[in-house]
N, CA, C and O atoms as CSV, one atom per row, in Angstrom:
chain,resi,resn,atom,element,x,y,z
A,1,MET,N,N,15.138,16.511,-3.389
A,1,MET,CA,C,14.422,15.415,-2.751
A,1,MET,C,C,14.964,14.108,-3.292
A,1,MET,O,O,15.366,14.029,-4.453
A,2,GLY,N,N,14.978,13.108,-2.475
A,2,GLY,CA,C,15.534,11.808,-2.836
A,2,GLY,C,C,14.707,11.099,-3.885
A,2,GLY,O,O,13.581,11.485,-4.198
A,3,ASP,N,N,15.293,10.074,-4.404
A,3,ASP,CA,C,14.630,9.267,-5.420
A,3,ASP,C,C,14.596,7.834,-4.932
A,3,ASP,O,O,15.626,7.162,-4.875
A,4,ALA,N,N,13.393,7.365,-4.577
A,4,ALA,CA,C,13.248,5.994,-4.097
A,4,ALA,C,C,13.312,5.014,-5.252
A,4,ALA,O,O,13.347,3.803,-5.037
A,5,GLY,N,N,13.329,5.525,-6.473
A,5,GLY,CA,C,13.310,4.664,-7.644
A,5,GLY,C,C,11.900,4.183,-7.909
A,5,GLY,O,O,11.129,3.965,-6.975
A,6,PRO,N,N,11.556,4.017,-9.179
A,6,PRO,CA,C,10.209,3.547,-9.485
A,6,PRO,C,C,10.015,2.114,-9.018
A,6,PRO,O,O,10.928,1.293,-9.100
A,7,GLY,N,N,8.849,1.830,-8.539
A,7,GLY,CA,C,8.557,0.478,-8.098
A,7,GLY,C,C,8.363,0.390,-6.599
A,7,GLY,O,O,8.360,1.395,-5.888
A,8,VAL,N,N,8.200,-0.834,-6.142
A,8,VAL,CA,C,7.945,-1.102,-4.726
A,8,VAL,C,C,9.271,-1.103,-3.967
A,8,VAL,O,O,10.269,-1.664,-4.419
A,9,ARG,N,N,9.249,-0.466,-2.814
A,9,ARG,CA,C,10.406,-0.465,-1.915
A,9,ARG,C,C,9.903,-0.768,-0.509
A,9,ARG,O,O,8.842,-0.292,-0.104
A,10,LEU,N,N,10.664,-1.554,0.223
A,10,LEU,CA,C,10.385,-1.747,1.637
A,10,LEU,C,C,10.911,-0.529,2.386
A,10,LEU,O,O,11.782,0.184,1.888
A,11,ALA,N,N,10.378,-0.292,3.586
A,11,ALA,CA,C,10.748,0.912,4.335
A,11,ALA,C,C,12.261,1.039,4.500
A,11,ALA,O,O,12.803,2.138,4.381
A,12,GLY,N,N,12.936,-0.055,4.769
A,12,GLY,CA,C,14.382,-0.024,4.964
A,12,GLY,C,C,15.171,0.293,3.707
A,12,GLY,O,O,16.375,0.539,3.782
A,13,GLN,N,N,14.517,0.292,2.551
A,13,GLN,CA,C,15.198,0.579,1.286
A,13,GLN,C,C,15.024,2.025,0.838
A,13,GLN,O,O,15.599,2.439,-0.169
A,14,LEU,N,N,14.229,2.798,1.586
A,14,LEU,CA,C,13.971,4.187,1.193
A,14,LEU,C,C,15.106,5.094,1.638
A,14,LEU,O,O,15.679,4.917,2.713
A,15,ASP,N,N,15.419,6.068,0.791
A,15,ASP,CA,C,16.483,6.997,1.135
A,15,ASP,C,C,15.992,7.971,2.216
A,15,ASP,O,O,14.786,8.160,2.371
A,16,PRO,N,N,16.911,8.583,2.956
A,16,PRO,CA,C,16.532,9.478,4.053
A,16,PRO,C,C,15.640,10.643,3.621
A,16,PRO,O,O,14.774,11.070,4.384
A,17,GLU,N,N,15.839,11.156,2.419
A,17,GLU,CA,C,15.027,12.281,1.958
A,17,GLU,C,C,13.573,11.875,1.738
A,17,GLU,O,O,12.663,12.652,2.027
A,18,THR,N,N,13.350,10.674,1.231
A,18,THR,CA,C,11.979,10.194,1.037
A,18,THR,C,C,11.313,9.972,2.388
A,18,THR,O,O,10.155,10.347,2.576
A,19,LEU,N,N,12.029,9.369,3.326
A,19,LEU,CA,C,11.484,9.170,4.674
A,19,LEU,C,C,11.181,10.514,5.337
A,19,LEU,O,O,10.175,10.647,6.034
A,20,ALA,N,N,12.041,11.508,5.124
A,20,ALA,CA,C,11.802,12.845,5.676
A,20,ALA,C,C,10.530,13.449,5.072
A,20,ALA,O,O,9.756,14.098,5.775
A,21,TRP,N,N,10.317,13.232,3.760
A,21,TRP,CA,C,9.105,13.741,3.101
A,21,TRP,C,C,7.861,13.132,3.742
A,21,TRP,O,O,6.890,13.843,4.000
A,22,VAL,N,N,7.880,11.834,4.000
A,22,VAL,CA,C,6.739,11.172,4.642
A,22,VAL,C,C,6.474,11.809,6.002
A,22,VAL,O,O,5.322,12.056,6.358
A,23,GLN,N,N,7.529,12.076,6.759
A,23,GLN,CA,C,7.374,12.669,8.084
A,23,GLN,C,C,6.889,14.114,7.980
A,23,GLN,O,O,5.984,14.512,8.714
A,24,GLU,N,N,7.473,14.899,7.086
A,24,GLU,CA,C,7.092,16.306,6.924
A,24,GLU,C,C,5.634,16.463,6.502
A,24,GLU,O,O,4.952,17.390,6.940
A,25,GLU,N,N,5.166,15.572,5.665
A,25,GLU,CA,C,3.788,15.641,5.184
A,25,GLU,C,C,2.783,15.128,6.217
A,25,GLU,O,O,1.572,15.225,6.020
A,26,GLU,N,N,3.299,14.587,7.311
A,26,GLU,CA,C,2.456,14.056,8.397
A,26,GLU,C,C,1.425,13.059,7.866
A,26,GLU,O,O,0.244,13.113,8.207
A,27,ILE,N,N,1.907,12.160,7.030
A,27,ILE,CA,C,1.049,11.159,6.406
A,27,ILE,C,C,0.721,10.041,7.389
A,27,ILE,O,O,-0.407,9.550,7.428
A,28,LEU,N,N,1.695,9.651,8.167
A,28,LEU,CA,C,1.520,8.530,9.090
A,28,LEU,C,C,1.135,9.023,10.481
A,28,LEU,O,O,1.516,10.118,10.894
A,29,HIS,N,N,0.386,8.208,11.183
A,29,HIS,CA,C,0.108,8.472,12.586
A,29,HIS,C,C,1.372,8.162,13.384
A,29,HIS,O,O,2.218,7.387,12.937
A,30,ALA,N,N,1.497,8.759,14.547
A,30,ALA,CA,C,2.710,8.614,15.350
A,30,ALA,C,C,3.026,7.159,15.691
A,30,ALA,O,O,4.192,6.792,15.833
A,31,ASP,N,N,1.989,6.332,15.823
A,31,ASP,CA,C,2.207,4.944,16.229
A,31,ASP,C,C,2.219,3.967,15.056
A,31,ASP,O,O,2.182,2.753,15.257
A,32,GLU,N,N,2.271,4.490,13.837
A,32,GLU,CA,C,2.293,3.616,12.651
A,32,GLU,C,C,3.716,3.335,12.201
A,32,GLU,O,O,4.612,4.170,12.328
A,33,GLU,N,N,3.892,2.133,11.671
A,33,GLU,CA,C,5.184,1.737,11.115
A,33,GLU,C,C,5.038,1.555,9.611
A,33,GLU,O,O,4.191,0.792,9.148
A,34,LEU,N,N,5.865,2.258,8.855
A,34,LEU,CA,C,5.864,2.123,7.408
A,34,LEU,C,C,6.458,0.768,7.033
A,34,LEU,O,O,7.523,0.387,7.519
A,35,ILE,N,N,5.749,0.044,6.158
A,35,ILE,CA,C,6.213,-1.274,5.725
A,35,ILE,C,C,6.713,-1.224,4.282
A,35,ILE,O,O,7.817,-1.681,3.984
A,36,ALA,N,N,5.889,-0.664,3.386
A,36,ALA,CA,C,6.243,-0.656,1.960
A,36,ALA,C,C,5.721,0.612,1.296
A,36,ALA,O,O,4.822,1.288,1.797
A,37,TRP,N,N,6.321,0.902,0.157
A,37,TRP,CA,C,6.063,2.139,-0.586
A,37,TRP,C,C,6.027,1.782,-2.060
A,37,TRP,O,O,6.851,1.000,-2.534
A,38,PHE,N,N,5.077,2.350,-2.785
A,38,PHE,CA,C,5.090,2.233,-4.231
A,38,PHE,C,C,4.809,3.594,-4.845
A,38,PHE,O,O,3.790,4.222,-4.559
A,39,ALA,N,N,5.707,4.032,-5.675
A,39,ALA,CA,C,5.514,5.271,-6.431
A,39,ALA,C,C,5.928,4.983,-7.866
A,39,ALA,O,O,7.080,4.641,-8.132
A,40,GLY,N,N,4.999,5.120,-8.771
A,40,GLY,CA,C,5.296,4.843,-10.172
A,40,GLY,C,C,6.406,5.717,-10.711
A,40,GLY,O,O,7.218,5.268,-11.520
A,41,SER,N,N,6.446,6.985,-10.261
A,41,SER,CA,C,7.479,7.899,-10.740
A,41,SER,C,C,8.764,7.761,-9.942
A,41,SER,O,O,9.825,8.213,-10.370
A,42,GLY,N,N,8.657,7.124,-8.766
A,42,GLY,CA,C,9.816,7.007,-7.905
A,42,GLY,C,C,10.042,8.235,-7.054
A,42,GLY,O,O,10.921,8.236,-6.193
A,43,ARG,N,N,9.259,9.292,-7.279
A,43,ARG,CA,C,9.456,10.539,-6.548
A,43,ARG,C,C,8.252,10.843,-5.684
A,43,ARG,O,O,7.122,10.815,-6.171
A,44,PRO,N,N,8.469,11.134,-4.404
A,44,PRO,CA,C,7.353,11.494,-3.545
A,44,PRO,C,C,6.722,12.801,-4.003
A,44,PRO,O,O,7.408,13.723,-4.445
A,45,GLY,N,N,5.407,12.858,-3.887
A,45,GLY,CA,C,4.699,14.070,-4.245
A,45,GLY,C,C,4.421,14.235,-5.725
A,45,GLY,O,O,3.814,15.224,-6.136
A,46,ARG,N,N,4.854,13.284,-6.527
A,46,ARG,CA,C,4.612,13.355,-7.971
A,46,ARG,C,C,3.867,12.103,-8.399
A,46,ARG,O,O,4.357,10.988,-8.222
A,47,GLY,N,N,2.692,12.288,-8.956
A,47,GLY,CA,C,1.904,11.133,-9.365
A,47,GLY,C,C,1.315,10.439,-8.158
A,47,GLY,O,O,1.160,11.043,-7.097
A,48,SER,N,N,0.995,9.196,-8.316
A,48,SER,CA,C,0.372,8.405,-7.267
A,48,SER,C,C,1.434,7.718,-6.408
A,48,SER,O,O,2.407,7.163,-6.919
A,49,VAL,N,N,1.223,7.768,-5.096
A,49,VAL,CA,C,2.096,7.088,-4.148
A,49,VAL,C,C,1.207,6.214,-3.275
A,49,VAL,O,O,0.173,6.672,-2.790
A,50,THR,N,N,1.597,4.967,-3.071
A,50,THR,CA,C,0.864,4.057,-2.199
A,50,THR,C,C,1.778,3.667,-1.048
A,50,THR,O,O,2.916,3.249,-1.257
A,51,LEU,N,N,1.264,3.809,0.169
A,51,LEU,CA,C,2.016,3.457,1.363
A,51,LEU,C,C,1.283,2.346,2.097
A,51,LEU,O,O,0.058,2.369,2.217
A,52,LEU,N,N,2.033,1.387,2.579
A,52,LEU,CA,C,1.491,0.325,3.418
A,52,LEU,C,C,2.139,0.459,4.782
A,52,LEU,O,O,3.364,0.496,4.903
A,53,THR,N,N,1.293,0.530,5.818
A,53,THR,CA,C,1.806,0.564,7.178
A,53,THR,C,C,1.312,-0.673,7.908
A,53,THR,O,O,0.619,-1.510,7.329
A,54,ASP,N,N,1.664,-0.782,9.157
A,54,ASP,CA,C,1.188,-1.904,9.953
A,54,ASP,C,C,-0.292,-1.774,10.284
A,54,ASP,O,O,-0.888,-2.717,10.805
A,55,ARG,N,N,-0.903,-0.616,9.992
A,55,ARG,CA,C,-2.315,-0.391,10.313
A,55,ARG,C,C,-3.198,0.009,9.145
A,55,ARG,O,O,-4.404,-0.238,9.164
A,56,ARG,N,N,-2.600,0.634,8.115
A,56,ARG,CA,C,-3.413,1.162,7.015
A,56,ARG,C,C,-2.727,0.967,5.678
A,56,ARG,O,O,-1.527,0.708,5.587
A,57,ILE,N,N,-3.549,1.106,4.637
A,57,ILE,CA,C,-3.023,1.283,3.288
A,57,ILE,C,C,-3.503,2.646,2.835
A,57,ILE,O,O,-4.676,2.983,2.992
A,58,LEU,N,N,-2.595,3.429,2.273
A,58,LEU,CA,C,-2.900,4.795,1.870
A,58,LEU,C,C,-2.532,4.987,0.410
A,58,LEU,O,O,-1.486,4.520,-0.042
A,59,VAL,N,N,-3.389,5.671,-0.322
A,59,VAL,CA,C,-3.109,6.042,-1.703
A,59,VAL,C,C,-3.170,7.561,-1.774
A,59,VAL,O,O,-4.205,8.162,-1.485
A,60,LEU,N,N,-2.056,8.182,-2.161
A,60,LEU,CA,C,-1.965,9.627,-2.301
A,60,LEU,C,C,-1.935,9.932,-3.787
A,60,LEU,O,O,-1.051,9.467,-4.506
A,61,GLU,N,N,-2.905,10.714,-4.246
A,61,GLU,CA,C,-2.980,11.013,-5.673
A,61,GLU,C,C,-3.660,12.355,-5.880
A,61,GLU,O,O,-4.726,12.615,-5.321
A,62,ASP,N,N,-3.039,13.202,-6.684
A,62,ASP,CA,C,-3.595,14.506,-7.028
A,62,ASP,C,C,-4.003,15.320,-5.802
A,62,ASP,O,O,-5.051,15.966,-5.805
A,63,GLY,N,N,-3.181,15.291,-4.759
A,63,GLY,CA,C,-3.459,16.075,-3.566
A,63,GLY,C,C,-4.452,15.452,-2.602
A,63,GLY,O,O,-4.748,16.036,-1.560
A,64,TRP,N,N,-4.967,14.287,-2.927
A,64,TRP,CA,C,-5.931,13.602,-2.075
A,64,TRP,C,C,-5.284,12.368,-1.464
A,64,TRP,O,O,-4.433,11.724,-2.078
A,65,THR,N,N,-5.699,12.053,-0.253
A,65,THR,CA,C,-5.257,10.830,0.398
A,65,THR,C,C,-6.471,9.979,0.706
A,65,THR,O,O,-7.411,10.440,1.353
A,66,THR,N,N,-6.453,8.745,0.248
A,66,THR,CA,C,-7.497,7.779,0.556
A,66,THR,C,C,-6.832,6.657,1.334
A,66,THR,O,O,-5.775,6.158,0.950
A,67,SER,N,N,-7.465,6.268,2.432
A,67,SER,CA,C,-6.862,5.204,3.228
A,67,SER,C,C,-7.933,4.272,3.767
A,67,SER,O,O,-9.104,4.632,3.891
A,68,SER,N,N,-7.494,3.073,4.081
A,68,SER,CA,C,-8.345,2.088,4.734
A,68,SER,C,C,-7.548,1.446,5.852
A,68,SER,O,O,-6.376,1.109,5.685
A,69,ARG,N,N,-8.194,1.283,6.988
A,69,ARG,CA,C,-7.576,0.559,8.089
A,69,ARG,C,C,-7.575,-0.925,7.724
A,69,ARG,O,O,-8.585,-1.458,7.265
A,70,LEU,N,N,-6.456,-1.576,7.926
A,70,LEU,CA,C,-6.350,-2.985,7.565
A,70,LEU,C,C,-7.334,-3.844,8.357
A,70,LEU,O,O,-7.803,-4.862,7.849
A,71,ARG,N,N,-7.650,-3.459,9.577
A,71,ARG,CA,C,-8.620,-4.218,10.375
A,71,ARG,C,C,-10.020,-4.152,9.778
A,71,ARG,O,O,-10.875,-4.982,10.089
A,72,GLU,N,N,-10.252,-3.160,8.917
A,72,GLU,CA,C,-11.572,-2.982,8.306
A,72,GLU,C,C,-11.650,-3.565,6.898
A,72,GLU,O,O,-12.682,-3.449,6.236
A,73,VAL,N,N,-10.574,-4.188,6.437
A,73,VAL,CA,C,-10.558,-4.799,5.101
A,73,VAL,C,C,-11.270,-6.142,5.165
A,73,VAL,O,O,-10.962,-6.994,5.999
A,74,GLU,N,N,-12.224,-6.305,4.267
A,74,GLU,CA,C,-12.976,-7.558,4.215
A,74,GLU,C,C,-12.342,-8.559,3.268
A,74,GLU,O,O,-12.280,-9.752,3.564
A,75,SER,N,N,-11.866,-8.066,2.116
A,75,SER,CA,C,-11.262,-8.988,1.151
A,75,SER,C,C,-10.228,-8.258,0.307
A,75,SER,O,O,-10.244,-7.035,0.169
A,76,ILE,N,N,-9.335,-9.057,-0.248
A,76,ILE,CA,C,-8.312,-8.557,-1.161
A,76,ILE,C,C,-8.337,-9.451,-2.383
A,76,ILE,O,O,-8.250,-10.674,-2.275
A,77,GLU,N,N,-8.456,-8.831,-3.543
A,77,GLU,CA,C,-8.443,-9.574,-4.805
A,77,GLU,C,C,-7.206,-9.164,-5.595
A,77,GLU,O,O,-6.858,-7.986,-5.664
A,78,HIS,N,N,-6.562,-10.141,-6.180
A,78,HIS,CA,C,-5.366,-9.885,-6.973
A,78,HIS,C,C,-5.523,-10.551,-8.329
A,78,HIS,O,O,-5.999,-11.681,-8.437
A,79,ARG,N,N,-5.118,-9.838,-9.339
A,79,ARG,CA,C,-5.057,-10.446,-10.669
A,79,ARG,C,C,-3.889,-9.811,-11.428
A,79,ARG,O,O,-3.421,-8.718,-11.111
A,80,TRP,N,N,-3.451,-10.544,-12.433
A,80,TRP,CA,C,-2.346,-10.098,-13.275
A,80,TRP,C,C,-2.879,-9.860,-14.676
A,80,TRP,O,O,-3.592,-10.699,-15.225
A,81,GLU,N,N,-2.536,-8.725,-15.250
A,81,GLU,CA,C,-2.828,-8.440,-16.650
A,81,GLU,C,C,-1.518,-8.049,-17.306
A,81,GLU,O,O,-0.777,-7.216,-16.784
A,82,ALA,N,N,-1.238,-8.644,-18.434
A,82,ALA,CA,C,0.049,-8.434,-19.093
A,82,ALA,C,C,0.348,-6.959,-19.335
A,82,ALA,O,O,1.482,-6.522,-19.140
A,83,ALA,N,N,-0.641,-6.194,-19.754
A,83,ALA,CA,C,-0.412,-4.785,-20.062
A,83,ALA,C,C,-0.314,-3.920,-18.801
A,83,ALA,O,O,0.481,-2.982,-18.754
A,84,ALA,N,N,-1.113,-4.229,-17.790
A,84,ALA,CA,C,-1.188,-3.379,-16.593
A,84,ALA,C,C,-0.272,-3.853,-15.477
A,84,ALA,O,O,0.281,-3.038,-14.739
A,85,GLY,N,N,-0.108,-5.167,-15.346
A,85,GLY,CA,C,0.696,-5.724,-14.263
A,85,GLY,C,C,-0.178,-6.276,-13.151
A,85,GLY,O,O,-1.226,-6.872,-13.403
A,86,ASP,N,N,0.267,-6.070,-11.917
A,86,ASP,CA,C,-0.478,-6.556,-10.748
A,86,ASP,C,C,-1.582,-5.560,-10.413
A,86,ASP,O,O,-1.327,-4.369,-10.233
A,87,ILE,N,N,-2.803,-6.059,-10.334
A,87,ILE,CA,C,-3.950,-5.241,-9.953
A,87,ILE,C,C,-4.470,-5.809,-8.637
A,87,ILE,O,O,-4.875,-6.969,-8.559
A,88,ILE,N,N,-4.452,-4.977,-7.617
A,88,ILE,CA,C,-4.852,-5.395,-6.274
A,88,ILE,C,C,-6.044,-4.547,-5.859
A,88,ILE,O,O,-5.926,-3.331,-5.714
A,89,ASP,N,N,-7.189,-5.185,-5.667
A,89,ASP,CA,C,-8.399,-4.506,-5.201
A,89,ASP,C,C,-8.602,-4.843,-3.737
A,89,ASP,O,O,-8.628,-6.012,-3.353
A,90,ILE,N,N,-8.745,-3.813,-2.931
A,90,ILE,CA,C,-8.896,-3.959,-1.486
A,90,ILE,C,C,-10.302,-3.489,-1.134
A,90,ILE,O,O,-10.643,-2.324,-1.337
A,91,HIS,N,N,-11.119,-4.404,-0.603
A,91,HIS,CA,C,-12.519,-4.120,-0.299
A,91,HIS,C,C,-12.708,-3.962,1.202
A,91,HIS,O,O,-12.362,-4.853,1.978
A,92,GLY,N,N,-13.256,-2.832,1.602
A,92,GLY,CA,C,-13.531,-2.588,3.012
A,92,GLY,C,C,-14.915,-3.074,3.401
A,92,GLY,O,O,-15.801,-3.224,2.559
A,93,ARG,N,N,-15.079,-3.311,4.671
A,93,ARG,CA,C,-16.390,-3.730,5.175
A,93,ARG,C,C,-17.439,-2.656,4.963
A,93,ARG,O,O,-18.632,-2.954,4.907
A,94,ASP,N,N,-17.002,-1.396,4.843
A,94,ASP,CA,C,-17.928,-0.281,4.642
A,94,ASP,C,C,-18.279,-0.067,3.171
A,94,ASP,O,O,-18.972,0.892,2.831
A,95,GLY,N,N,-17.803,-0.955,2.301
A,95,GLY,CA,C,-18.103,-0.857,0.878
A,95,GLY,C,C,-17.083,-0.073,0.074
A,95,GLY,O,O,-17.145,-0.062,-1.156
A,96,ARG,N,N,-16.150,0.580,0.741
A,96,ARG,CA,C,-15.117,1.322,0.006
A,96,ARG,C,C,-14.139,0.356,-0.644
A,96,ARG,O,O,-13.918,-0.755,-0.163
A,97,GLN,N,N,-13.560,0.810,-1.747
A,97,GLN,CA,C,-12.581,-0.011,-2.457
A,97,GLN,C,C,-11.383,0.840,-2.825
A,97,GLN,O,O,-11.524,1.971,-3.290
A,98,LEU,N,N,-10.212,0.286,-2.611
A,98,LEU,CA,C,-8.972,0.891,-3.077
A,98,LEU,C,C,-8.382,-0.028,-4.135
A,98,LEU,O,O,-8.451,-1.251,-4.016
A,99,ARG,N,N,-7.813,0.559,-5.151
A,99,ARG,CA,C,-7.147,-0.231,-6.188
A,99,ARG,C,C,-5.701,0.236,-6.285
A,99,ARG,O,O,-5.412,1.431,-6.356
A,100,VAL,N,N,-4.804,-0.743,-6.286
A,100,VAL,CA,C,-3.387,-0.480,-6.476
A,100,VAL,C,C,-2.977,-1.219,-7.739
A,100,VAL,O,O,-3.173,-2.429,-7.847
A,101,VAL,N,N,-2.405,-0.490,-8.697
A,101,VAL,CA,C,-1.934,-1.083,-9.948
A,101,VAL,C,C,-0.424,-0.875,-10.012
A,101,VAL,O,O,0.069,0.253,-9.981
A,102,ILE,N,N,0.290,-1.988,-10.100
A,102,ILE,CA,C,1.748,-1.943,-10.136
A,102,ILE,C,C,2.200,-2.554,-11.454
A,102,ILE,O,O,2.005,-3.748,-11.684
A,103,PRO,N,N,2.801,-1.747,-12.321
A,103,PRO,CA,C,3.200,-2.235,-13.642
A,103,PRO,C,C,4.165,-3.419,-13.571
A,103,PRO,O,O,4.832,-3.632,-12.558
A,104,PRO,N,N,4.228,-4.179,-14.654
A,104,PRO,CA,C,5.144,-5.331,-14.704
A,104,PRO,C,C,6.578,-4.927,-14.346
A,104,PRO,O,O,7.065,-3.870,-14.746
A,105,GLY,N,N,7.226,-5.793,-13.588
A,105,GLY,CA,C,8.620,-5.561,-13.235
A,105,GLY,C,C,8.855,-4.523,-12.162
A,105,GLY,O,O,9.999,-4.138,-11.920
A,106,ARG,N,N,7.793,-4.056,-11.509
A,106,ARG,CA,C,7.940,-2.999,-10.502
A,106,ARG,C,C,7.720,-3.493,-9.070
A,106,ARG,O,O,7.623,-2.675,-8.155
A,107,GLY,N,N,7.638,-4.807,-8.855
A,107,GLY,CA,C,7.571,-5.328,-7.496
A,107,GLY,C,C,6.179,-5.614,-6.971
A,107,GLY,O,O,5.960,-5.608,-5.760
A,108,GLY,N,N,5.234,-5.863,-7.866
A,108,GLY,CA,C,3.869,-6.140,-7.442
A,108,GLY,C,C,3.741,-7.328,-6.515
A,108,GLY,O,O,2.970,-7.283,-5.556
A,109,GLU,N,N,4.483,-8.391,-6.782
A,109,GLU,CA,C,4.421,-9.583,-5.932
A,109,GLU,C,C,4.919,-9.269,-4.517
A,109,GLU,O,O,4.354,-9.751,-3.535
A,110,LEU,N,N,5.973,-8.465,-4.421
A,110,LEU,CA,C,6.499,-8.058,-3.119
A,110,LEU,C,C,5.452,-7.247,-2.359
A,110,LEU,O,O,5.221,-7.480,-1.173
A,111,PHE,N,N,4.823,-6.297,-3.044
A,111,PHE,CA,C,3.812,-5.477,-2.373
A,111,PHE,C,C,2.644,-6.340,-1.909
A,111,PHE,O,O,2.164,-6.186,-0.786
A,112,LEU,N,N,2.189,-7.239,-2.762
A,112,LEU,CA,C,1.082,-8.114,-2.399
A,112,LEU,C,C,1.439,-8.963,-1.182
A,112,LEU,O,O,0.629,-9.094,-0.264
A,113,ARG,N,N,2.635,-9.536,-1.162
A,113,ARG,CA,C,3.066,-10.354,-0.036
A,113,ARG,C,C,3.100,-9.540,1.260
A,113,ARG,O,O,2.649,-10.017,2.302
A,114,GLU,N,N,3.627,-8.326,1.202
A,114,GLU,CA,C,3.685,-7.473,2.391
A,114,GLU,C,C,2.285,-7.051,2.829
A,114,GLU,O,O,2.000,-6.997,4.025
A,115,LEU,N,N,1.415,-6.753,1.871
A,115,LEU,CA,C,0.033,-6.383,2.180
A,115,LEU,C,C,-0.688,-7.527,2.877
A,115,LEU,O,O,-1.358,-7.319,3.888
A,116,MET,N,N,-0.551,-8.733,2.338
A,116,MET,CA,C,-1.239,-9.885,2.926
A,116,MET,C,C,-0.737,-10.145,4.350
A,116,MET,O,O,-1.529,-10.446,5.243
A,117,GLY,N,N,0.558,-10.030,4.560
A,117,GLY,CA,C,1.112,-10.230,5.894
A,117,GLY,C,C,0.621,-9.170,6.875
A,117,GLY,O,O,0.259,-9.494,8.006
A,118,ALA,N,N,0.606,-7.914,6.452
A,118,ALA,CA,C,0.144,-6.831,7.325
A,118,ALA,C,C,-1.338,-6.989,7.627
A,118,ALA,O,O,-1.772,-6.748,8.754
A,119,TRP,N,N,-2.120,-7.393,6.625
A,119,TRP,CA,C,-3.559,-7.603,6.820
A,119,TRP,C,C,-3.802,-8.723,7.825
A,119,TRP,O,O,-4.656,-8.604,8.705
A,120,GLU,N,N,-3.052,-9.800,7.688
A,120,GLU,CA,C,-3.195,-10.927,8.605
A,120,GLU,C,C,-2.840,-10.515,10.032
A,120,GLU,O,O,-3.557,-10.847,10.976
A,121,ARG,N,N,-1.732,-9.791,10.184
A,121,ARG,CA,C,-1.318,-9.350,11.521
A,121,ARG,C,C,-2.320,-8.360,12.114
A,121,ARG,O,O,-2.603,-8.410,13.311
A,122,ALA,N,N,-2.853,-7.470,11.292
A,122,ALA,CA,C,-3.819,-6.471,11.779
A,122,ALA,C,C,-5.121,-7.123,12.211
A,122,ALA,O,O,-5.813,-6.606,13.088
A,123,GLY,N,N,-5.461,-8.255,11.602
A,123,GLY,CA,C,-6.718,-8.917,11.906
A,123,GLY,C,C,-6.630,-9.968,12.978
A,123,GLY,O,O,-7.619,-10.645,13.260
A,124,GLU,N,N,-5.455,-10.124,13.593
A,124,GLU,CA,C,-5.319,-11.137,14.638
A,124,GLU,C,C,-6.330,-10.867,15.738
A,124,GLU,O,O,-6.470,-9.744,16.221
A,125,GLY,N,N,-7.027,-11.921,16.119
A,125,GLY,CA,C,-8.052,-11.795,17.143
A,125,GLY,C,C,-9.432,-11.508,16.588
A,125,GLY,O,O,-10.421,-11.553,17.319
A,126,LEU,N,N,-9.506,-11.212,15.291
A,126,LEU,CA,C,-10.804,-10.981,14.667
A,126,LEU,C,C,-11.329,-12.284,14.094
A,126,LEU,O,O,-10.547,-13.139,13.679
A,127,PRO,N,N,-12.644,-12.444,14.066
A,127,PRO,CA,C,-13.190,-13.650,13.434
A,127,PRO,C,C,-12.821,-13.667,11.954
A,127,PRO,O,O,-12.812,-12.627,11.296
A,128,LEU,N,N,-12.520,-14.845,11.443
A,128,LEU,CA,C,-12.135,-14.961,10.039
A,128,LEU,C,C,-13.335,-14.936,9.102
A,128,LEU,O,O,-13.167,-14.785,7.891
A,129,ALA,N,N,-14.535,-15.081,9.638
A,129,ALA,CA,C,-15.729,-15.057,8.785
A,129,ALA,C,C,-15.767,-13.743,8.009
A,129,ALA,O,O,-15.623,-12.667,8.588
A,130,GLY,N,N,-15.957,-13.838,6.730
A,130,GLY,CA,C,-16.052,-12.658,5.882
A,130,GLY,C,C,-14.722,-12.163,5.373
A,130,GLY,O,O,-14.687,-11.305,4.490
A,131,ARG,N,N,-13.623,-12.675,5.898
A,131,ARG,CA,C,-12.301,-12.252,5.431
A,131,ARG,C,C,-11.852,-13.233,4.366
A,131,ARG,O,O,-11.601,-14.403,4.659
A,132,THR,N,N,-11.750,-12.768,3.146
A,132,THR,CA,C,-11.405,-13.664,2.049
A,132,THR,C,C,-10.261,-13.094,1.229
A,132,THR,O,O,-10.034,-11.884,1.194
A,133,VAL,N,N,-9.562,-13.980,0.585
A,133,VAL,CA,C,-8.502,-13.616,-0.335
A,133,VAL,C,C,-8.790,-14.319,-1.640
A,133,VAL,O,O,-9.026,-15.527,-1.671
A,134,GLU,N,N,-8.769,-13.562,-2.712
A,134,GLU,CA,C,-8.957,-14.155,-4.030
A,134,GLU,C,C,-7.736,-13.850,-4.853
A,134,GLU,O,O,-7.278,-12.708,-4.898
A,135,ASP,N,N,-7.204,-14.865,-5.505
A,135,ASP,CA,C,-6.006,-14.677,-6.337
A,135,ASP,C,C,-6.152,-15.503,-7.582
A,135,ASP,O,O,-5.261,-15.501,-8.432
């Protein structure tokens, strides 16, 4: 299996074997576009993997997949901690929360920028009331 390398990668930077793994695992819906990927180990299926698509954010960990539709995200909070790196909390309107932690030097700023852009595009046409960003 390919090695996407540890850290954040945009979809166009992923090797064919990693993209094949995403397809084989049927993680994405047929009409979803993969935007970004974060795997601390750099290897799909090992440890935690976070995928950002044009419609959802997904966290795969220990055989479980947790996802939130970007249209249902109410707020995104970002903070930096020297020991942990970028900590991104994603709050859904239904009260669910996803947390993405990207260690220092692994592309947290890139992931945050792509997440914010995808969230904005997914929410086009929705009222902005209740949609907040904290940084």
